[in-house]
PyMOL Python script that loads the backbone (N, CA, C, O; Angstrom):
from pymol import cmd

cmd.read_pdbstr("""\
ATOM      1  N   MET A   1      52.623 -20.828 -95.708  1.00  0.00           N
ATOM      2  CA  MET A   1      51.715 -19.689 -95.002  1.00  0.00           C
ATOM      3  C   MET A   1      50.625 -19.297 -96.310  1.00  0.00           C
ATOM      4  O   MET A   1      50.954 -19.018 -97.463  1.00  0.00           O
ATOM      5  N   THR A   2      49.720 -19.347 -95.940  1.00  0.00           N
ATOM      6  CA  THR A   2      48.695 -18.415 -96.519  1.00  0.00           C
ATOM      7  C   THR A   2      48.311 -17.343 -96.266  1.00  0.00           C
ATOM      8  O   THR A   2      47.538 -17.327 -95.308  1.00  0.00           O
ATOM      9  N   THR A   3      48.618 -15.916 -96.951  1.00  0.00           N
ATOM     10  CA  THR A   3      48.263 -14.860 -96.802  1.00  0.00           C
ATOM     11  C   THR A   3      47.429 -14.517 -96.065  1.00  0.00           C
ATOM     12  O   THR A   3      47.986 -13.646 -95.396  1.00  0.00           O
ATOM     13  N   PRO A   4      46.269 -14.630 -95.663  1.00  0.00           N
ATOM     14  CA  PRO A   4      45.340 -14.198 -94.378  1.00  0.00           C
ATOM     15  C   PRO A   4      46.374 -14.839 -92.851  1.00  0.00           C
ATOM     16  O   PRO A   4      46.575 -14.152 -91.849  1.00  0.00           O
ATOM     17  N   SER A   5      46.723 -15.805 -92.985  1.00  0.00           N
ATOM     18  CA  SER A   5      47.453 -16.044 -91.514  1.00  0.00           C
ATOM     19  C   SER A   5      48.670 -15.482 -91.330  1.00  0.00           C
ATOM     20  O   SER A   5      48.998 -15.309 -90.156  1.00  0.00           O
ATOM     21  N   ARG A   6      49.576 -15.085 -92.345  1.00  0.00           N
ATOM     22  CA  ARG A   6      51.047 -14.163 -92.318  1.00  0.00           C
ATOM     23  C   ARG A   6      50.350 -13.636 -91.029  1.00  0.00           C
ATOM     24  O   ARG A   6      50.184 -14.226 -89.961  1.00  0.00           O
ATOM     25  N   PRO A   7      49.946 -12.247 -91.431  1.00  0.00           N
ATOM     26  CA  PRO A   7      49.794 -11.171 -89.954  1.00  0.00           C
ATOM     27  C   PRO A   7      49.383 -11.966 -88.859  1.00  0.00           C
ATOM     28  O   PRO A   7      49.804 -11.378 -87.862  1.00  0.00           O
ATOM     29  N   LEU A   8      48.804 -12.954 -88.528  1.00  0.00           N
ATOM     30  CA  LEU A   8      48.328 -13.230 -87.627  1.00  0.00           C
ATOM     31  C   LEU A   8      49.560 -13.876 -86.940  1.00  0.00           C
ATOM     32  O   LEU A   8      49.830 -13.628 -85.765  1.00  0.00           O
ATOM     33  N   GLY A   9      50.259 -14.666 -87.669  1.00  0.00           N
ATOM     34  CA  GLY A   9      51.472 -14.817 -87.324  1.00  0.00           C
ATOM     35  C   GLY A   9      52.931 -14.046 -86.562  1.00  0.00           C
ATOM     36  O   GLY A   9      53.752 -14.176 -85.654  1.00  0.00           O
ATOM     37  N   ILE A  10      52.578 -13.312 -87.529  1.00  0.00           N
ATOM     38  CA  ILE A  10      53.526 -12.217 -87.263  1.00  0.00           C
ATOM     39  C   ILE A  10      53.045 -11.295 -85.960  1.00  0.00           C
ATOM     40  O   ILE A  10      53.984 -10.801 -85.336  1.00  0.00           O
ATOM     41  N   ALA A  11      52.141 -11.093 -85.628  1.00  0.00           N
ATOM     42  CA  ALA A  11      51.095 -10.290 -84.503  1.00  0.00           C
ATOM     43  C   ALA A  11      51.613 -11.322 -83.532  1.00  0.00           C
ATOM     44  O   ALA A  11      52.067 -10.760 -82.535  1.00  0.00           O
ATOM     45  N   GLY A  12      51.706 -12.692 -83.473  1.00  0.00           N
ATOM     46  CA  GLY A  12      51.902 -13.482 -82.296  1.00  0.00           C
ATOM     47  C   GLY A  12      52.989 -13.488 -82.072  1.00  0.00           C
ATOM     48  O   GLY A  12      53.346 -12.941 -81.029  1.00  0.00           O
ATOM     49  N   LEU A  13      53.786 -13.979 -82.768  1.00  0.00           N
ATOM     50  CA  LEU A  13      55.195 -13.811 -82.431  1.00  0.00           C
ATOM     51  C   LEU A  13      56.062 -12.275 -81.807  1.00  0.00           C
ATOM     52  O   LEU A  13      56.903 -12.074 -80.930  1.00  0.00           O
ATOM     53  N   LEU A  14      55.250 -11.315 -82.897  1.00  0.00           N
ATOM     54  CA  LEU A  14      55.665  -9.930 -81.601  1.00  0.00           C
ATOM     55  C   LEU A  14      55.221 -10.247 -80.162  1.00  0.00           C
ATOM     56  O   LEU A  14      56.002 -10.195 -79.212  1.00  0.00           O
ATOM     57  N   MET A  15      53.987 -10.563 -80.060  1.00  0.00           N
ATOM     58  CA  MET A  15      53.660 -10.704 -78.903  1.00  0.00           C
ATOM     59  C   MET A  15      54.237 -11.469 -77.702  1.00  0.00           C
ATOM     60  O   MET A  15      54.392 -11.071 -76.547  1.00  0.00           O
ATOM     61  N   ALA A  16      54.621 -13.108 -78.456  1.00  0.00           N
ATOM     62  CA  ALA A  16      55.590 -13.846 -77.748  1.00  0.00           C
ATOM     63  C   ALA A  16      56.631 -12.610 -77.573  1.00  0.00           C
ATOM     64  O   ALA A  16      56.473 -12.094 -76.466  1.00  0.00           O
ATOM     65  N   THR A  17      57.457 -12.103 -78.198  1.00  0.00           N
ATOM     66  CA  THR A  17      58.853 -11.604 -77.967  1.00  0.00           C
ATOM     67  C   THR A  17      58.862 -10.515 -77.085  1.00  0.00           C
ATOM     68  O   THR A  17      59.880 -10.130 -76.510  1.00  0.00           O
ATOM     69  N   SER A  18      57.235  -9.774 -76.907  1.00  0.00           N
ATOM     70  CA  SER A  18      57.406  -8.592 -75.952  1.00  0.00           C
ATOM     71  C   SER A  18      57.055  -9.022 -74.934  1.00  0.00           C
ATOM     72  O   SER A  18      57.852  -8.579 -74.107  1.00  0.00           O
ATOM     73  N   ALA A  19      56.136  -9.800 -74.314  1.00  0.00           N
ATOM     74  CA  ALA A  19      55.829 -10.701 -73.104  1.00  0.00           C
ATOM     75  C   ALA A  19      57.083 -11.616 -72.733  1.00  0.00           C
ATOM     76  O   ALA A  19      56.958 -11.894 -71.540  1.00  0.00           O
ATOM     77  N   TRP A  20      57.978 -12.070 -73.134  1.00  0.00           N
ATOM     78  CA  TRP A  20      58.800 -12.753 -72.766  1.00  0.00           C
ATOM     79  C   TRP A  20      60.360 -11.362 -72.344  1.00  0.00           C
ATOM     80  O   TRP A  20      61.153 -11.416 -71.403  1.00  0.00           O
ATOM     81  N   GLY A  21      60.287 -10.517 -73.233  1.00  0.00           N
ATOM     82  CA  GLY A  21      61.571  -9.269 -73.110  1.00  0.00           C
ATOM     83  C   GLY A  21      60.760  -8.141 -71.773  1.00  0.00           C
ATOM     84  O   GLY A  21      61.432  -7.317 -71.153  1.00  0.00           O
ATOM     85  N   SER A  22      59.379  -8.323 -71.563  1.00  0.00           N
ATOM     86  CA  SER A  22      58.783  -7.696 -70.335  1.00  0.00           C
ATOM     87  C   SER A  22      59.303  -8.294 -68.935  1.00  0.00           C
ATOM     88  O   SER A  22      59.321  -7.866 -67.781  1.00  0.00           O
ATOM     89  N   LEU A  23      59.753  -9.579 -69.618  1.00  0.00           N
ATOM     90  CA  LEU A  23      59.425 -10.743 -67.888  1.00  0.00           C
ATOM     91  C   LEU A  23      60.953 -10.225 -67.477  1.00  0.00           C
ATOM     92  O   LEU A  23      61.156 -10.198 -66.264  1.00  0.00           O
ATOM     93  N   PHE A  24      61.906  -9.865 -68.220  1.00  0.00           N
ATOM     94  CA  PHE A  24      63.266  -9.286 -67.253  1.00  0.00           C
ATOM     95  C   PHE A  24      63.027  -8.149 -66.596  1.00  0.00           C
ATOM     96  O   PHE A  24      63.729  -7.983 -65.599  1.00  0.00           O
ATOM     97  N   LEU A  25      62.144  -7.200 -66.883  1.00  0.00           N
ATOM     98  CA  LEU A  25      61.713  -6.027 -66.168  1.00  0.00           C
ATOM     99  C   LEU A  25      60.464  -6.467 -64.978  1.00  0.00           C
ATOM    100  O   LEU A  25      60.737  -6.202 -63.807  1.00  0.00           O
ATOM    101  N   VAL A  26      59.583  -6.898 -65.171  1.00  0.00           N
ATOM    102  CA  VAL A  26      58.946  -7.463 -64.260  1.00  0.00           C
ATOM    103  C   VAL A  26      59.676  -8.444 -63.411  1.00  0.00           C
ATOM    104  O   VAL A  26      59.471  -8.271 -62.210  1.00  0.00           O
ATOM    105  N   GLY A  27      60.205  -9.097 -63.610  1.00  0.00           N
ATOM    106  CA  GLY A  27      60.601 -10.397 -62.682  1.00  0.00           C
ATOM    107  C   GLY A  27      61.874 -10.093 -61.922  1.00  0.00           C
ATOM    108  O   GLY A  27      61.978 -10.804 -60.923  1.00  0.00           O
ATOM    109  N   LYS A  28      62.915  -9.209 -62.111  1.00  0.00           N
ATOM    110  CA  LYS A  28      64.000  -8.711 -61.259  1.00  0.00           C
ATOM    111  C   LYS A  28      63.369  -8.171 -59.801  1.00  0.00           C
ATOM    112  O   LYS A  28      63.463  -8.740 -58.713  1.00  0.00           O
ATOM    113  N   PRO A  29      62.731  -6.966 -60.089  1.00  0.00           N
ATOM    114  CA  PRO A  29      62.385  -6.847 -58.762  1.00  0.00           C
ATOM    115  C   PRO A  29      61.286  -7.795 -57.752  1.00  0.00           C
ATOM    116  O   PRO A  29      61.409  -8.013 -56.547  1.00  0.00           O
ATOM    117  N   LEU A  30      60.331  -8.205 -58.559  1.00  0.00           N
ATOM    118  CA  LEU A  30      59.633  -9.197 -57.621  1.00  0.00           C
ATOM    119  C   LEU A  30      60.651 -10.117 -57.099  1.00  0.00           C
ATOM    120  O   LEU A  30      61.081 -10.068 -55.947  1.00  0.00           O
ATOM    121  N   LEU A  31      60.997 -10.915 -57.952  1.00  0.00           N
ATOM    122  CA  LEU A  31      62.029 -12.076 -57.275  1.00  0.00           C
ATOM    123  C   LEU A  31      62.701 -11.616 -55.856  1.00  0.00           C
ATOM    124  O   LEU A  31      63.357 -12.377 -55.144  1.00  0.00           O
ATOM    125  N   ARG A  32      62.469 -10.445 -55.606  1.00  0.00           N
ATOM    126  CA  ARG A  32      62.942  -9.935 -54.153  1.00  0.00           C
ATOM    127  C   ARG A  32      62.317 -10.312 -52.934  1.00  0.00           C
ATOM    128  O   ARG A  32      62.869 -10.392 -51.836  1.00  0.00           O
ATOM    129  N   HIS A  33      61.135 -10.538 -53.202  1.00  0.00           N
ATOM    130  CA  HIS A  33      59.873 -10.443 -52.700  1.00  0.00           C
ATOM    131  C   HIS A  33      59.287 -11.727 -52.951  1.00  0.00           C
ATOM    132  O   HIS A  33      58.852 -12.255 -51.928  1.00  0.00           O
ATOM    133  N   ILE A  34      59.118 -12.512 -54.208  1.00  0.00           N
ATOM    134  CA  ILE A  34      58.580 -13.614 -53.801  1.00  0.00           C
ATOM    135  C   ILE A  34      59.756 -15.023 -54.416  1.00  0.00           C
ATOM    136  O   ILE A  34      60.815 -15.039 -55.044  1.00  0.00           O
ATOM    137  N   ASP A  35      59.026 -15.861 -53.933  1.00  0.00           N
ATOM    138  CA  ASP A  35      59.924 -17.058 -54.426  1.00  0.00           C
ATOM    139  C   ASP A  35      59.857 -17.867 -55.666  1.00  0.00           C
ATOM    140  O   ASP A  35      58.958 -18.702 -55.769  1.00  0.00           O
ATOM    141  N   PRO A  36      60.841 -17.680 -56.750  1.00  0.00           N
ATOM    142  CA  PRO A  36      60.997 -18.017 -58.009  1.00  0.00           C
ATOM    143  C   PRO A  36      59.729 -19.329 -57.956  1.00  0.00           C
ATOM    144  O   PRO A  36      58.604 -19.188 -58.436  1.00  0.00           O
ATOM    145  N   LEU A  37      60.057 -20.159 -57.497  1.00  0.00           N
ATOM    146  CA  LEU A  37      59.218 -21.276 -57.822  1.00  0.00           C
ATOM    147  C   LEU A  37      57.814 -20.825 -57.949  1.00  0.00           C
ATOM    148  O   LEU A  37      57.204 -21.284 -58.915  1.00  0.00           O
ATOM    149  N   TRP A  38      56.953 -19.717 -56.876  1.00  0.00           N
ATOM    150  CA  TRP A  38      55.595 -19.197 -57.061  1.00  0.00           C
ATOM    151  C   TRP A  38      55.946 -18.468 -58.329  1.00  0.00           C
ATOM    152  O   TRP A  38      55.411 -18.929 -59.338  1.00  0.00           O
ATOM    153  N   PHE A  39      56.578 -17.634 -58.459  1.00  0.00           N
ATOM    154  CA  PHE A  39      56.765 -16.429 -59.689  1.00  0.00           C
ATOM    155  C   PHE A  39      56.431 -17.193 -60.845  1.00  0.00           C
ATOM    156  O   PHE A  39      55.616 -16.863 -61.706  1.00  0.00           O
ATOM    157  N   THR A  40      57.497 -18.825 -60.789  1.00  0.00           N
ATOM    158  CA  THR A  40      57.148 -19.024 -62.158  1.00  0.00           C
ATOM    159  C   THR A  40      55.879 -20.352 -62.574  1.00  0.00           C
ATOM    160  O   THR A  40      55.559 -20.899 -63.630  1.00  0.00           O
ATOM    161  N   LEU A  41      55.348 -20.499 -60.925  1.00  0.00           N
ATOM    162  CA  LEU A  41      53.607 -20.873 -60.994  1.00  0.00           C
ATOM    163  C   LEU A  41      52.603 -20.231 -61.683  1.00  0.00           C
ATOM    164  O   LEU A  41      51.749 -20.611 -62.485  1.00  0.00           O
ATOM    165  N   VAL A  42      52.985 -18.851 -61.041  1.00  0.00           N
ATOM    166  CA  VAL A  42      51.836 -18.039 -61.254  1.00  0.00           C
ATOM    167  C   VAL A  42      51.949 -17.772 -63.096  1.00  0.00           C
ATOM    168  O   VAL A  42      51.048 -18.226 -63.801  1.00  0.00           O
ATOM    169  N   ARG A  43      53.249 -16.931 -63.794  1.00  0.00           N
ATOM    170  CA  ARG A  43      53.542 -16.907 -64.496  1.00  0.00           C
ATOM    171  C   ARG A  43      53.091 -18.374 -66.011  1.00  0.00           C
ATOM    172  O   ARG A  43      52.570 -18.247 -67.119  1.00  0.00           O
ATOM    173  N   TYR A  44      53.532 -19.383 -65.391  1.00  0.00           N
ATOM    174  CA  TYR A  44      52.940 -20.018 -66.259  1.00  0.00           C
ATOM    175  C   TYR A  44      51.340 -20.306 -66.426  1.00  0.00           C
ATOM    176  O   TYR A  44      50.771 -20.738 -67.428  1.00  0.00           O
ATOM    177  N   SER A  45      50.639 -19.862 -64.871  1.00  0.00           N
ATOM    178  CA  SER A  45      49.340 -20.473 -64.903  1.00  0.00           C
ATOM    179  C   SER A  45      48.294 -19.335 -65.864  1.00  0.00           C
ATOM    180  O   SER A  45      47.351 -19.555 -66.624  1.00  0.00           O
ATOM    181  N   ILE A  46      48.914 -18.157 -65.451  1.00  0.00           N
ATOM    182  CA  ILE A  46      48.361 -16.999 -66.786  1.00  0.00           C
ATOM    183  C   ILE A  46      48.780 -17.198 -67.980  1.00  0.00           C
ATOM    184  O   ILE A  46      48.106 -16.582 -68.807  1.00  0.00           O
ATOM    185  N   ALA A  47      49.557 -17.763 -68.379  1.00  0.00           N
ATOM    186  CA  ALA A  47      50.057 -18.577 -69.826  1.00  0.00           C
ATOM    187  C   ALA A  47      49.096 -19.330 -70.206  1.00  0.00           C
ATOM    188  O   ALA A  47      48.319 -19.034 -71.114  1.00  0.00           O
ATOM    189  N   ALA A  48      49.062 -20.523 -69.448  1.00  0.00           N
ATOM    190  CA  ALA A  48      48.226 -21.900 -69.901  1.00  0.00           C
ATOM    191  C   ALA A  48      46.669 -20.915 -70.213  1.00  0.00           C
ATOM    192  O   ALA A  48      46.051 -20.961 -71.277  1.00  0.00           O
ATOM    193  N   LEU A  49      46.361 -20.253 -69.271  1.00  0.00           N
ATOM    194  CA  LEU A  49      44.875 -19.616 -69.232  1.00  0.00           C
ATOM    195  C   LEU A  49      44.707 -18.958 -70.225  1.00  0.00           C
ATOM    196  O   LEU A  49      43.702 -19.207 -70.889  1.00  0.00           O
ATOM    197  N   GLY A  50      45.589 -17.938 -70.654  1.00  0.00           N
ATOM    198  CA  GLY A  50      45.880 -17.418 -72.154  1.00  0.00           C
ATOM    199  C   GLY A  50      45.318 -18.276 -73.183  1.00  0.00           C
ATOM    200  O   GLY A  50      44.388 -18.320 -73.988  1.00  0.00           O
ATOM    201  N   PHE A  51      46.473 -19.035 -72.714  1.00  0.00           N
ATOM    202  CA  PHE A  51      46.743 -19.862 -74.039  1.00  0.00           C
ATOM    203  C   PHE A  51      45.064 -21.017 -74.427  1.00  0.00           C
ATOM    204  O   PHE A  51      44.542 -21.085 -75.540  1.00  0.00           O
ATOM    205  N   ALA A  52      44.685 -21.583 -73.470  1.00  0.00           N
ATOM    206  CA  ALA A  52      42.848 -22.103 -73.531  1.00  0.00           C
ATOM    207  C   ALA A  52      42.003 -21.150 -73.740  1.00  0.00           C
ATOM    208  O   ALA A  52      40.874 -21.577 -73.979  1.00  0.00           O
ATOM    209  N   LEU A  53      42.127 -19.805 -73.745  1.00  0.00           N
ATOM    210  CA  LEU A  53      41.270 -18.943 -73.787  1.00  0.00           C
ATOM    211  C   LEU A  53      41.646 -18.749 -75.387  1.00  0.00           C
ATOM    212  O   LEU A  53      40.638 -18.993 -76.050  1.00  0.00           O
ATOM    213  N   LEU A  54      42.552 -18.458 -76.056  1.00  0.00           N
ATOM    214  CA  LEU A  54      43.130 -18.225 -77.267  1.00  0.00           C
ATOM    215  C   LEU A  54      42.306 -19.307 -77.934  1.00  0.00           C
ATOM    216  O   LEU A  54      41.306 -19.060 -78.607  1.00  0.00           O
ATOM    217  N   LEU A  55      42.932 -20.902 -77.638  1.00  0.00           N
ATOM    218  CA  LEU A  55      42.539 -22.121 -78.338  1.00  0.00           C
ATOM    219  C   LEU A  55      40.518 -22.249 -78.447  1.00  0.00           C
ATOM    220  O   LEU A  55      39.763 -22.726 -79.294  1.00  0.00           O
ATOM    221  N   ARG A  56      40.355 -21.732 -77.460  1.00  0.00           N
ATOM    222  CA  ARG A  56      38.571 -21.663 -77.243  1.00  0.00           C
ATOM    223  C   ARG A  56      38.160 -21.171 -78.447  1.00  0.00           C
ATOM    224  O   ARG A  56      37.568 -21.821 -79.309  1.00  0.00           O
ATOM    225  N   LEU A  57      38.691 -19.227 -78.546  1.00  0.00           N
ATOM    226  CA  LEU A  57      38.231 -18.688 -79.475  1.00  0.00           C
ATOM    227  C   LEU A  57      38.320 -19.146 -80.833  1.00  0.00           C
ATOM    228  O   LEU A  57      37.362 -19.091 -81.603  1.00  0.00           O
ATOM    229  N   LEU A  58      39.797 -19.734 -81.238  1.00  0.00           N
ATOM    230  CA  LEU A  58      40.035 -19.860 -82.586  1.00  0.00           C
ATOM    231  C   LEU A  58      39.561 -21.725 -82.865  1.00  0.00           C
ATOM    232  O   LEU A  58      39.636 -22.439 -83.865  1.00  0.00           O
ATOM    233  N   ARG A  59      39.264 -21.883 -81.995  1.00  0.00           N
ATOM    234  CA  ARG A  59      38.906 -23.741 -82.321  1.00  0.00           C
ATOM    235  C   ARG A  59      37.665 -24.129 -82.092  1.00  0.00           C
ATOM    236  O   ARG A  59      37.386 -25.157 -82.709  1.00  0.00           O
ATOM    237  N   GLY A  60      36.312 -23.450 -81.060  1.00  0.00           N
ATOM    238  CA  GLY A  60      35.491 -23.556 -80.540  1.00  0.00           C
ATOM    239  C   GLY A  60      35.955 -24.465 -79.712  1.00  0.00           C
ATOM    240  O   GLY A  60      37.139 -24.567 -79.392  1.00  0.00           O
ATOM    241  N   GLY A  61      34.743 -25.404 -79.198  1.00  0.00           N
ATOM    242  CA  GLY A  61      34.588 -26.402 -77.759  1.00  0.00           C
ATOM    243  C   GLY A  61      35.456 -27.220 -78.066  1.00  0.00           C
ATOM    244  O   GLY A  61      36.051 -27.431 -79.123  1.00  0.00           O
ATOM    245  N   VAL A  62      35.505 -27.731 -76.954  1.00  0.00           N
ATOM    246  CA  VAL A  62      36.832 -29.229 -76.688  1.00  0.00           C
ATOM    247  C   VAL A  62      35.786 -30.514 -76.719  1.00  0.00           C
ATOM    248  O   VAL A  62      34.802 -30.660 -75.994  1.00  0.00           O
ATOM    249  N   PRO A  63      36.286 -31.445 -77.798  1.00  0.00           N
ATOM    250  CA  PRO A  63      35.345 -32.813 -77.764  1.00  0.00           C
ATOM    251  C   PRO A  63      35.955 -33.725 -76.461  1.00  0.00           C
ATOM    252  O   PRO A  63      36.862 -34.549 -76.575  1.00  0.00           O
ATOM    253  N   TRP A  64      35.319 -33.421 -75.326  1.00  0.00           N
ATOM    254  CA  TRP A  64      35.541 -33.716 -73.928  1.00  0.00           C
ATOM    255  C   TRP A  64      35.536 -35.342 -74.115  1.00  0.00           C
ATOM    256  O   TRP A  64      36.413 -36.009 -73.567  1.00  0.00           O
ATOM    257  N   ALA A  65      34.507 -35.963 -74.917  1.00  0.00           N
ATOM    258  CA  ALA A  65      34.332 -37.070 -75.006  1.00  0.00           C
ATOM    259  C   ALA A  65      35.614 -38.241 -75.497  1.00  0.00           C
ATOM    260  O   ALA A  65      36.058 -39.321 -75.108  1.00  0.00           O
ATOM    261  N   ARG A  66      35.827 -37.360 -76.470  1.00  0.00           N
ATOM    262  CA  ARG A  66      36.874 -38.043 -77.279  1.00  0.00           C
ATOM    263  C   ARG A  66      37.890 -37.992 -76.509  1.00  0.00           C
ATOM    264  O   ARG A  66      38.671 -38.941 -76.438  1.00  0.00           O
ATOM    265  N   LEU A  67      38.063 -36.725 -75.714  1.00  0.00           N
ATOM    266  CA  LEU A  67      39.453 -37.033 -74.871  1.00  0.00           C
ATOM    267  C   LEU A  67      39.545 -37.821 -73.556  1.00  0.00           C
ATOM    268  O   LEU A  67      40.527 -38.400 -73.091  1.00  0.00           O
ATOM    269  N   ARG A  68      38.541 -37.733 -73.156  1.00  0.00           N
ATOM    270  CA  ARG A  68      37.853 -38.660 -71.621  1.00  0.00           C
ATOM    271  C   ARG A  68      38.421 -40.162 -72.361  1.00  0.00           C
ATOM    272  O   ARG A  68      38.922 -40.978 -71.587  1.00  0.00           O
ATOM    273  N   ALA A  69      38.364 -40.423 -73.436  1.00  0.00           N
ATOM    274  CA  ALA A  69      37.994 -41.679 -73.877  1.00  0.00           C
ATOM    275  C   ALA A  69      39.656 -42.406 -74.307  1.00  0.00           C
ATOM    276  O   ALA A  69      39.862 -43.583 -74.603  1.00  0.00           O
ATOM    277  N   LEU A  70      40.212 -41.797 -74.260  1.00  0.00           N
ATOM    278  CA  LEU A  70      41.816 -41.320 -75.140  1.00  0.00           C
ATOM    279  C   LEU A  70      43.204 -41.207 -73.816  1.00  0.00           C
ATOM    280  O   LEU A  70      44.346 -41.668 -73.805  1.00  0.00           O
ATOM    281  N   ALA A  71      42.354 -40.297 -72.722  1.00  0.00           N
ATOM    282  CA  ALA A  71      43.175 -39.959 -71.274  1.00  0.00           C
ATOM    283  C   ALA A  71      43.903 -41.063 -70.882  1.00  0.00           C
ATOM    284  O   ALA A  71      45.080 -40.734 -70.742  1.00  0.00           O
ATOM    285  N   PRO A  72      43.677 -42.461 -70.597  1.00  0.00           N
ATOM    286  CA  PRO A  72      44.698 -43.573 -70.204  1.00  0.00           C
ATOM    287  C   PRO A  72      45.689 -43.400 -71.067  1.00  0.00           C
ATOM    288  O   PRO A  72      46.670 -42.922 -70.498  1.00  0.00           O
ATOM    289  N   ARG A  73      45.914 -43.657 -72.634  1.00  0.00           N
ATOM    290  CA  ARG A  73      46.534 -43.930 -73.552  1.00  0.00           C
ATOM    291  C   ARG A  73      47.783 -42.754 -73.612  1.00  0.00           C
ATOM    292  O   ARG A  73      48.977 -42.947 -73.838  1.00  0.00           O
ATOM    293  N   LEU A  74      46.976 -41.293 -73.289  1.00  0.00           N
ATOM    294  CA  LEU A  74      47.686 -39.950 -73.418  1.00  0.00           C
ATOM    295  C   LEU A  74      48.477 -39.950 -72.232  1.00  0.00           C
ATOM    296  O   LEU A  74      49.669 -39.644 -72.250  1.00  0.00           O
ATOM    297  N   ALA A  75      47.940 -40.237 -71.337  1.00  0.00           N
ATOM    298  CA  ALA A  75      48.729 -40.306 -69.736  1.00  0.00           C
ATOM    299  C   ALA A  75      49.934 -41.316 -69.786  1.00  0.00           C
ATOM    300  O   ALA A  75      51.005 -41.057 -69.238  1.00  0.00           O
ATOM    301  N   LEU A  76      49.678 -42.571 -70.530  1.00  0.00           N
ATOM    302  CA  LEU A  76      50.963 -43.618 -70.575  1.00  0.00           C
ATOM    303  C   LEU A  76      51.944 -43.118 -71.350  1.00  0.00           C
ATOM    304  O   LEU A  76      53.104 -43.006 -70.955  1.00  0.00           O
ATOM    305  N   LEU A  77      51.556 -42.797 -72.462  1.00  0.00           N
ATOM    306  CA  LEU A  77      52.359 -41.899 -73.641  1.00  0.00           C
ATOM    307  C   LEU A  77      53.252 -40.499 -72.944  1.00  0.00           C
ATOM    308  O   LEU A  77      54.227 -40.057 -73.551  1.00  0.00           O
ATOM    309  N   GLY A  78      52.956 -40.098 -72.086  1.00  0.00           N
ATOM    310  CA  GLY A  78      53.236 -38.671 -71.433  1.00  0.00           C
ATOM    311  C   GLY A  78      54.057 -39.504 -70.541  1.00  0.00           C
ATOM    312  O   GLY A  78      55.286 -39.449 -70.524  1.00  0.00           O
ATOM    313  N   THR A  79      53.318 -40.306 -69.771  1.00  0.00           N
ATOM    314  CA  THR A  79      54.493 -40.629 -68.756  1.00  0.00           C
ATOM    315  C   THR A  79      55.981 -41.055 -69.042  1.00  0.00           C
ATOM    316  O   THR A  79      57.051 -40.808 -68.484  1.00  0.00           O
ATOM    317  N   LEU A  80      55.486 -42.046 -70.508  1.00  0.00           N
ATOM    318  CA  LEU A  80      56.845 -42.925 -71.287  1.00  0.00           C
ATOM    319  C   LEU A  80      57.483 -42.183 -71.986  1.00  0.00           C
ATOM    320  O   LEU A  80      58.505 -42.622 -72.514  1.00  0.00           O
ATOM    321  N   GLU A  81      57.028 -40.673 -72.227  1.00  0.00           N
ATOM    322  CA  GLU A  81      57.889 -39.643 -72.728  1.00  0.00           C
ATOM    323  C   GLU A  81      58.210 -39.870 -74.637  1.00  0.00           C
ATOM    324  O   GLU A  81      58.983 -39.504 -75.523  1.00  0.00           O
ATOM    325  N   ILE A  82      57.216 -40.575 -74.449  1.00  0.00           N
ATOM    326  CA  ILE A  82      56.930 -40.773 -76.172  1.00  0.00           C
ATOM    327  C   ILE A  82      56.596 -39.763 -77.225  1.00  0.00           C
ATOM    328  O   ILE A  82      55.483 -39.251 -77.342  1.00  0.00           O
ATOM    329  N   GLY A  83      57.872 -39.450 -78.159  1.00  0.00           N
ATOM    330  CA  GLY A  83      57.246 -38.044 -78.625  1.00  0.00           C
ATOM    331  C   GLY A  83      56.253 -38.127 -79.559  1.00  0.00           C
ATOM    332  O   GLY A  83      55.724 -37.070 -79.905  1.00  0.00           O
ATOM    333  N   ARG A  84      55.940 -39.003 -79.971  1.00  0.00           N
ATOM    334  CA  ARG A  84      54.831 -39.409 -81.187  1.00  0.00           C
ATOM    335  C   ARG A  84      54.012 -40.005 -81.040  1.00  0.00           C
ATOM    336  O   ARG A  84      54.158 -41.180 -81.378  1.00  0.00           O
ATOM    337  N   ALA A  85      52.612 -39.580 -80.437  1.00  0.00           N
ATOM    338  CA  ALA A  85      51.524 -40.310 -79.941  1.00  0.00           C
ATOM    339  C   ALA A  85      50.606 -40.492 -81.617  1.00  0.00           C
ATOM    340  O   ALA A  85      50.318 -39.497 -82.281  1.00  0.00           O
ATOM    341  N   HIS A  86      50.322 -41.672 -81.988  1.00  0.00           N
ATOM    342  CA  HIS A  86      49.581 -41.473 -83.405  1.00  0.00           C
ATOM    343  C   HIS A  86      47.929 -41.780 -82.759  1.00  0.00           C
ATOM    344  O   HIS A  86      47.430 -42.896 -82.610  1.00  0.00           O
ATOM    345  N   VAL A  87      47.398 -40.682 -82.497  1.00  0.00           N
ATOM    346  CA  VAL A  87      46.187 -41.191 -81.515  1.00  0.00           C
ATOM    347  C   VAL A  87      44.802 -40.767 -82.789  1.00  0.00           C
ATOM    348  O   VAL A  87      43.621 -40.978 -82.511  1.00  0.00           O
TER     349      VAL A  87
END
""", "prot")
cmd.dss("prot")
cmd.show_as("cartoon", "prot")
cmd.util.cbc("prot")
cmd.orient("prot")
């Protein structure tokens, strides 16, 4: 790990740990009112949007043309649960 990326990695780990730990404080009272399925759906949707935004900021635009060209193969490999896809 290079020196500039080390603080970023530590910050990411601290943020993930804080978010995971705070889930117990938020989740326990909410689960009395919300079905666990919907709670999980909202939680993972927020996380996915945050991760997509972070990737967009760090990596730039998505190469949609290449992704569309490889979509059938990626879907097949994902369906067959093949761990390493050499794309």
